[in-house]
C-alpha positions in Angstrom: 12.2 112.6 -121.2 16.0 112.4 -121.9 17.3 111.5 -125.4 20.4 109.5 -125.9 22.2 109.6 -129.3 23.8 106.4 -130.5 26.4 106.4 -133.2 25.7 104.2 -136.2 27.6 103.7 -139.4 26.4 105.3 -142.6 27.7 105.3 -146.1 28.5 108.6 -147.7 29.7 109.7 -151.0 32.6 107.8 -152.5 31.7 104.7 -150.4 33.1 106.1 -147.2 31.4 105.4 -143.9 30.5 108.4 -141.9 29.0 108.6 -138.5 25.5 109.6 -137.8 23.6 110.0 -134.5 20.3 108.3 -134.1 18.1 109.5 -131.2 16.9 106.8 -128.8 14.3 107.7 -126.1 14.9 106.2 -122.6 12.2 105.7 -120.1 13.6 107.0 -116.7 10.9 105.4 -114.6 11.7 101.9 -116.0 15.4 102.5 -115.4 14.9 103.5 -111.8 12.6 100.5 -111.2 15.3 98.2 -112.5 17.9 99.7 -110.3 15.6 99.5 -107.2 14.9 95.9 -108.0 18.6 95.1 -108.1 19.2 97.0 -104.9 16.3 95.2 -103.3 17.6 91.8 -104.4 21.0 92.6 -103.0 19.5 93.7 -99.6 17.4 90.5 -99.4 20.5 88.4 -100.1 22.5 90.2 -97.5 19.7 89.8 -94.9 19.4 86.1 -95.7 23.2 85.7 -95.3 23.1 87.4 -91.9 20.2 85.2 -90.8 22.1 82.1 -91.9 25.2 83.3 -90.0 23.1 84.1 -87.0 21.6 80.6 -87.0 25.0 79.0 -87.4 26.4 81.1 -84.6 23.5 80.3 -82.3 23.8 76.6 -83.0 27.5 76.7 -82.2 26.8 78.7 -79.1 24.3 76.1 -77.9 26.9 73.4 -78.5 29.5 75.4 -76.4 27.1 75.9 -73.5 26.8 73.6 -70.5 23.4 72.1 -69.8 23.0 71.5 -66.1 20.0 69.4 -65.0 19.0 67.9 -61.7 17.2 64.6 -62.2 15.3 62.2 -59.9 15.8 58.7 -61.3 14.8 55.3 -59.9 17.9 53.1 -59.5 17.9 49.8 -61.3 17.7 46.7 -59.1 21.1 45.4 -60.2 22.8 48.3 -58.5 23.1 47.9 -54.7 22.0 51.4 -53.8 18.6 50.9 -55.4 17.3 47.9 -53.5 19.2 48.8 -50.3 17.6 52.3 -50.1 14.2 50.9 -51.2 14.3 48.4 -48.4 15.0 51.3 -45.9 13.1 54.3 -47.3 13.6 56.3 -44.1 17.4 56.5 -44.4 19.4 58.8 -46.6 22.6 58.0 -48.5 25.1 60.4 -50.0 27.9 59.3 -52.3 30.7 61.8 -51.5 33.3 60.8 -54.1 34.4 58.0 -56.4 37.8 56.6 -57.5 38.7 53.8 -59.8 40.5 50.8 -58.4 40.5 48.9 -61.7 38.5 49.7 -64.9 35.6 47.6 -63.5 35.9 48.3 -59.7 35.6 51.6 -57.8 35.7 52.8 -54.2 33.5 55.6 -52.7 32.8 57.1 -49.4 29.1 57.0 -48.5 27.4 58.8 -45.7 24.4 56.8 -44.4 22.0 58.4 -41.9 20.4 57.2 -38.8 22.5 54.3 -37.3 25.6 53.7 -35.3 28.9 53.0 -37.0 29.1 49.6 -38.7 25.3 49.1 -38.4 24.8 48.5 -42.1 28.1 46.8 -43.0 26.8 43.2 -42.9 23.7 44.0 -45.0 25.8 46.0 -47.5 28.1 43.1 -48.1 25.1 40.9 -48.9 24.7 42.6 -52.3 26.6 40.9 -55.2 28.1 44.1 -56.5 29.5 45.2 -53.1 33.0 43.8 -52.6 34.3 45.5 -49.4 32.9 47.7 -46.6 34.9 49.7 -44.1 33.1 51.7 -41.4 35.0 55.0 -41.0 33.4 57.3 -38.5 30.2 58.7 -37.0 29.4 62.0 -38.6 26.3 64.3 -38.5 23.6 61.8 -37.4 25.0 59.0 -39.5 28.1 57.1 -40.4 30.7 57.2 -43.1 31.4 54.0 -45.0 34.1 53.3 -47.5 32.6 50.9 -50.0 34.3 49.0 -52.8 32.0 47.9 -55.6 31.6 46.9 -59.2 30.9 49.8 -61.5 27.3 50.4 -62.5 26.6 50.8 -66.2 26.3 54.6 -65.9 30.0 54.8 -65.1 30.9 53.3 -68.5 28.6 55.8 -70.2 30.3 58.8 -68.5 33.7 57.3 -69.2 32.9 57.0 -72.9 31.6 60.6 -73.0 34.6 61.8 -70.9 32.3 63.5 -68.4 33.0 64.0 -64.7 30.4 62.7 -62.2 29.0 65.4 -60.0 29.1 64.8 -56.2 27.5 64.4 -53.8 24.9 62.0 -55.2 21.8 61.8 -52.9 19.9 58.6 -52.6 16.7 57.7 -50.8 13.8 55.2 -51.2 15.3 53.6 -54.3 15.8 56.9 -56.2 18.9 59.1 -56.8 19.0 62.8 -57.2 21.5 63.2 -60.0 23.1 66.3 -61.4 24.0 66.1 -65.1 26.6 68.7 -66.3 27.4 68.3 -70.0 27.5 69.9 -73.5 24.4 69.6 -75.6 25.3 66.3 -77.4 26.6 64.6 -74.3 23.6 65.9 -72.3 21.2 64.3 -74.8 23.1 61.0 -74.5 22.8 61.0 -70.7 19.1 61.9 -70.8 18.5 59.1 -73.3 20.2 56.6 -70.9 18.3 58.0 -67.9 14.9 57.7 -69.7 15.9 54.1 -70.6 16.3 53.0 -67.0 13.4 55.1 -65.7 10.8 56.4 -68.2 9.1 58.2 -65.3 12.1 60.2 -64.3 11.6 63.7 -62.9 13.5 66.7 -64.2 13.9 68.8 -61.0 15.6 71.7 -62.7 17.5 72.7 -65.9 19.8 75.6 -66.5 22.5 76.6 -68.9 25.8 78.5 -68.6 28.9 79.1 -70.6 31.3 76.2 -70.8 34.3 78.0 -69.4 32.6 79.1 -66.2 32.0 75.7 -64.6 34.5 72.9 -65.1 38.0 73.1 -63.5 39.5 71.5 -66.7 42.1 69.3 -64.9 44.6 67.6 -67.2 44.6 63.9 -67.7 47.7 63.6 -65.5 46.0 65.7 -62.8 42.8 63.6 -63.0 44.9 60.4 -62.7 46.7 61.8 -59.6 43.5 62.9 -58.0 41.9 59.5 -58.5 45.0 57.7 -57.2 45.2 59.9 -54.1 41.5 59.5 -53.4 41.7 55.7 -53.8 44.7 55.6 -51.4 42.7 57.6 -48.8 44.7 60.8 -48.9 41.6 63.0 -48.8 39.8 60.8 -46.3 38.9 62.1 -42.8 41.0 60.9 -40.9 43.6 60.7 -43.6 44.3 57.1 -44.7 47.8 57.7 -46.1 50.6 60.2 -45.5 52.0 62.4 -48.3 55.3 60.6 -47.9 53.8 57.2 -48.3 51.6 58.3 -51.2 54.7 59.7 -53.0 56.5 56.4 -52.4 53.5 54.4 -53.7 53.4 56.5 -56.9 57.2 56.4 -57.3 57.5 60.2 -57.3 59.1 62.7 -55.0 57.3 64.1 -52.0 57.7 67.7 -53.2 56.4 66.9 -56.7 53.3 65.2 -55.3 52.7 68.1 -52.8 53.0 70.7 -55.6 50.7 68.7 -57.9 48.0 68.2 -55.3 48.2 71.9 -54.3 47.6 72.9 -58.0 44.7 70.5 -58.3 43.1 71.9 -55.1 43.6 75.4 -56.4 41.8 74.6 -59.7 38.9 72.9 -57.9 38.5 75.8 -55.4 38.6 78.5 -58.1 36.0 76.5 -60.1 33.7 76.1 -57.1 34.0 79.9 -56.3 33.3 80.9 -59.9 30.3 78.5 -59.9 29.0 80.0 -56.7 29.5 83.6 -57.7 28.0 83.1 -61.1 24.6 81.9 -59.7 22.2 79.5 -61.4 
């Protein structure tokens, strides 16, 4: 057992202090245990810090991922697509796009199966929220209609959350197949709304992917131009307005509008290709 000598003052002759060495026995086993305890506490603290950091990183990662879910939801009776499709359960509707006319009114192109052009126009106009119906063309066993209507409540939810609606929207027999693409917090808000209108909704599928791999991230100016061009009929088939007239309507040069639309189309195409290559 090692011995340590500690100096202590002593009084010698003549009243002078002289040093002396007093032996103190040290227990090596106890000293090693104390050191091991300190090391163990430090290791546990480091592990706990790593676990906390891992949980924080995981939570942040969840917030930065897209939740992509396909839902089947019964449409409320106050929205024309619900009672119209319920009254004709054999037909199929597809909403192909949507553009704002005013904050409360929108226009969309709908494909409706199984009837000659114009067949459904009169009935569609009988619903209070439908303001205008144009029959465009016969396509693929159905007909294209351009329908102007009052926005349903879900549009205001998406607008508040700053989420894009995913198209096409498929509707049959009073139900809509609806793809939700959002971050976790916005996804939870949309799911709460969907369960509010249809407690018996069906979740067809759910998947997740990194945020940067899905949305084209158009700027606000590009979103606005895309909406205005769609509302004017620039992307309709056949085209409802020429590039020259669209530029005149928007008080911009033809070359500027052409370049801006080309950039929008490029972003959308690259986004679609990344989404397709990335898989579910």
